[in-house]
C-alpha positions in Angstrom: -13.5 -4.7 6.6 -10.3 -6.5 5.4 -10.0 -10.2 6.3 -6.6 -9.9 8.1 -8.0 -7.4 10.6 -11.5 -8.8 11.1 -10.8 -12.5 11.3 -7.1 -13.3 11.6 -6.4 -11.3 14.7 -3.0 -10.1 15.8 -0.7 -13.1 15.6 2.9 -13.8 14.9 2.8 -13.0 11.2 1.2 -9.6 11.6 3.4 -8.7 14.6 6.6 -9.8 12.7 5.6 -7.8 9.7 4.9 -4.7 11.7 8.1 -4.9 13.7 10.6 -6.3 11.2 9.4 -6.4 7.6 7.7 -2.9 7.2 10.6 -0.9 8.8 13.2 -2.9 6.8 11.5 -2.4 3.5 10.7 1.3 4.0 14.2 2.1 5.0 15.8 0.2 2.1 14.9 2.9 -0.4 16.1 5.6 1.9 19.4 3.9 2.4 19.9 3.4 -1.3 19.1 7.0 -2.1 21.4 8.3 0.7 24.3 6.4 -1.0 23.3 7.0 -4.6 21.6 10.4 -5.0 19.2 10.7 -7.9 17.9 13.7 -9.8 14.3 13.3 -11.0 13.4 16.5 -12.6 9.9 17.8 -13.2 8.9 15.0 -15.7 10.1 12.2 -13.4 8.3 13.8 -10.4 5.0 14.1 -12.4 5.3 10.6 -13.7 5.8 9.1 -10.3 3.1 11.2 -8.8 0.6 10.1 -11.5 1.5 6.4 -11.0 1.1 6.8 -7.3 -2.3 8.5 -7.6 -3.5 5.8 -10.1 -2.4 3.0 -7.9 -4.0 4.5 -4.8 -7.2 5.1 -6.7 -7.4 1.5 -7.9 -6.7 0.3 -4.4 -9.4 2.4 -2.8 -12.0 1.8 -5.5 -11.5 -2.0 -5.5 -11.8 -2.1 -1.7 -14.9 0.0 -1.9 -16.4 -2.3 -4.5 -15.6 -5.3 -2.4 -17.1 -3.8 0.7 -20.3 -2.8 -1.2 -20.6 -6.4 -2.4 -20.1 -7.8 1.1 -22.7 -5.4 2.5 -25.3 -6.1 -0.2 -24.5 -8.9 -2.7 -27.8 -8.2 -4.6 -26.7 -4.7 -5.6 -25.3 -4.6 -9.1 
């Protein structure tokens, strides 16, 4: 139900992002960590996992709320 999928279609910007931007950005962190290894420890791993879970929850809940409003704008 997101706008870029339902209305924009598959154009230059989406194809460029899928082919160039996403692979470049995802591999940048891997490249950095392969050259500069880091040790997180248990506290760092728990902190990063908590932030990731909170961000994912906010993302899913906000999209669910937006979809519910689009489906029925009268529902509080």
